[in-house]
N, C-alpha and C positions, 0 to 999 in steps of 0.2 A: 443559450449555449447548452446543448445536451450534456448531461453529466452521467457517466457510467458509474454505478455504485456496486461495490462488492457485497453481495448478500451472504451473510453467514447462516449456516444451518447446523443444528445440534448434531454432534457426532461426525461431522464432515470436516476434514482439514481445510483451513482457509487458503486454498491455492487452486488455481485453474491453469490449464494449458491449452493453447490453440495451435494447430498445425496449419501453416499457410501454404497454399491459398485455399485449402480444403474446407476450413471452418471460419466462422465469423471472427472479427478482430476483437470482440469484447465478450466477457462472460455472459452478459445479457444483451439482448438487442437494444440498440440505441433509439431514442425517440426522435431522431432527426437524421441529417445528412452525415457526411464523412468527417466533418469537423466536430470535435468533442473534447471534453476533459474527463477526469476520472478521480476517484478518491482512494486509489490504491497504487502500489508500485508496479512497474512494468519492465520486464526484460524482453527486448525484441532482437532475436538473433536471425540475421539474414544469411543463410547458408549459400544460396545462389540468388542473386538479385541484380537489378538494373533499372533505376528509376529514381524518383525523389518524392519526399513528403516534407511537411513543415512541423516544427516544434516551436511553439510560441512565435509564429510568423517567420522563423528562420528556416530557410530551405536546406535540406540535407540530401545529397546524392548518395544513394544506397548501392554498395557493391558487395561482392562475395566476402564473407567473413566479418561483416560489420555487426557489432553488438551495441544496441542502444539502451541506455538506462534512463528511465523516464519517471519523474516524481509526481506525486499527487498535485493536482491543480494545473499542470502544464497542459497547453492546448495543442492537440494534434489535428492536422489537416491532411487529408489524402486527396489531392487533385485528380488522381487516377485510381481506377479499381486496384485492389490489393494484388490481384494476380498479375497485373502489369508491372508492379514494382518489385514484388518478391516472388520469384519462381518457386523457391523452396526455403521455408523458414519456420521458426517457432516463436510463440509469444507466451511468456509466463507472467501470470497476474497474481498478486498476493498483497494483503494489507500489511502494514509495517509491524503490527503486533503478532504476526506469525512467529516472530522471534521474541521470546520473553524479555521484557524490558525494552523492546525496540520501538514501541508506539510513539514515544515522545523524545527519544534520543536517536532516532534513525539517521539524523544528519551527522552523528559522531560514532554510531555503532560500527565496530570493525568489519561487519559483514554487509552493512547497509550504506557505508559512506560513499560508495560510487554514485549513489543517487542524489547526493547533495549538489545543489545548484549554486552558482555564483559566477561572477565575471571571469574567474580563472578556471572554470570547470568545463570540460567538454561533455557533450551528451553521448559521444560515440567512443567505443573501445574497439580495437582491432584484434581479431582472433587470428594468430599466425596459421598458415596453411596446415602445418603439421598437427595443430591442436583442434582443427575443425571437426574431424571425425569424433573426437572425444566429446565435443559439445553436443553433437547430434546424439551420441550414445547417452549422455547424462540426461538430456531433456526427454528423450524417448523413454528412458527408464522411469522418470517421474510421471510422464503421461501414461505409461503402462500401468503403474500402480493405481492411478486415479481412475482408469477405465475398467480394470479387471476387478478391483476391490477384493483381493484375496485376503487371507488371514494376516492380520497386522498391517493392513494397507494404509491406515491413517498414519501410524508411526513411520512406516517405510516412505510414504510420500513426503513427509516433512524432512526425513533424513536425506532423501534425494534432492530436495530443495536446498538444504544446507550445502550440499556438495556443489550445486550450481552457483550459489552465492559465493562460496569460497573461491571457485574458479574465476568469477567476475572480479572479486576483490584482488586476486593475484594479477589479473590483467591490468587493473587500475594502478597497481604498484603503490608507491609511497605518495599518497595524495593528501596526507595529513596537512601539509603546508597549504594545499589548495583549499581545504576546509577552513583553516584558520583565516585564509584570505577572503573567503566567501563573505559577502556582506549580509549576514543573517543574524546579527546579535538580537534583534527583536524577537525572532522566532524562538531562539534558544531561551530567552527570558520568559516568553509566554509558556513554553512547554515545561520549564522549570517550575513555574508557579502552579500549573495544572498538576504536575506530578506530585508536588509536595502538599497540595491542598484539595485535591479532588474529593477526598473523603469528608470534607467539610461542606456545609450547604452554601457554597460561594456562588456568585453570579458573575456575569460579564463586568459589571461595575466594580466588583471587588478586585478582579484581575487587572482592570484598567487603573484602579487606584494604586495598586502595588507597583505598577510600572510608571506611574505619573503621566498617564495618557488619558485622553477622552475615550469613552466607549466607542464612539463613532469612528475615530481615527484607527483605533486598535482593530475593530472589526474589518474595516476596509483593507488595512495592511495585511492582516493574516489571510483574509479570503483571497486577495490578489496573489499571494505567494503559494497558497496551499489548496485553494479551491473549496475550503471550508471556513466557517466562522469559528470564533473562539468558543462559543457555546456548543457548537457541534463537536469540536475536539474535546471539550470537557465532558459532554455526554458520552462520547465514544470511550474515553478513559474510564468513566464509571461503568459503562456496560462491559468493557473488557474485564474489569475486576469482578463484576457481578457474575459473568460467565465462568470465571475461574473458581469463585467461591461455590457456585452451584455445582460445578463438576467435581471439585476436590474436597469439599467439606460437607458436614451434615447440618450446618447452620440453617435456621429457619429463614424463610423469605423475608420476614420482617427484620431479622437481625442483619441479613445481607443488605437490605435497603439502607439501614442506618450506617453500615460500614462503608457504603459507597456514596454517601452524601445526600441521601433522600430520607429526611425525617418522617415523611408520610409514606407508609408502605403501599397504600393504595395507588398513590401517584407513581411510585416506582414501578409497580406492576403495569400500569397503563403505559408508561414510557418504554418499558422493556417489550411489551407487546407491540407497540408502534415500531420499534427498531427491528424486531425479530419475527413478527407475525404470530408468535405463540407466547404463552405466559411463562414466567420463570419456573413454575412447578412442572409444566410440561417439558420445558427444555431439560430440566434435571432428569425426568423419567426417561426421556429419549437418549 
């Protein structure tokens, strides 16, 4: 299964926009056919459309004004070329940690809860006709900041993304009951353990022990629901905190390594370079 991965770059806001059908459907080219999954959140707005695609093997007919909210790990299949499904539309991609504190609580975050999946949750929201020009305007403004990169473009891009997410949350309405009904207590427990203990040198076995599960069962369950393993989520939480400390503090790289759960600074540097293709020191300078 091809996996689309959101690659972070120093100094670049973690958000991407695609205009359909003019640009590819993913931030990076996929290593395979039209069926794929991803490790980031997706908003797909169909301004003018007529066709169908699949989310986790369920077919959805796409019509004008449809807004799809797609979570990490869900499998998308496009049996037709995108330009036959969506005549005019937009896709917004972003990792959950674009919102501070959202990386491990996105299933309950007030701006990210529309992405929570469960038996009682729909993948599609309906944009009323009177609101559709506003949706085009919001996403176009976000895309414009990302393309032109004028003064303050990073902050402006994230502000425009917040407005888009607020609009989506308002469309979703009061879905708190849906979230409580969603059968995801395991994920909530896993993310709680990671959030409270990522600064310790813990392993998959430690997380599994705390939840009274075998490492194999835990890995399979989390990967099936999110597209990532527990260890990958743990590493991402550590990298998120490392990026914050590199950007916002003067702590040494060795001190940051210890603060994010890597007693060995050399190993932390290797892992950071594997995740970001540059060293922590170079990330800070850029």
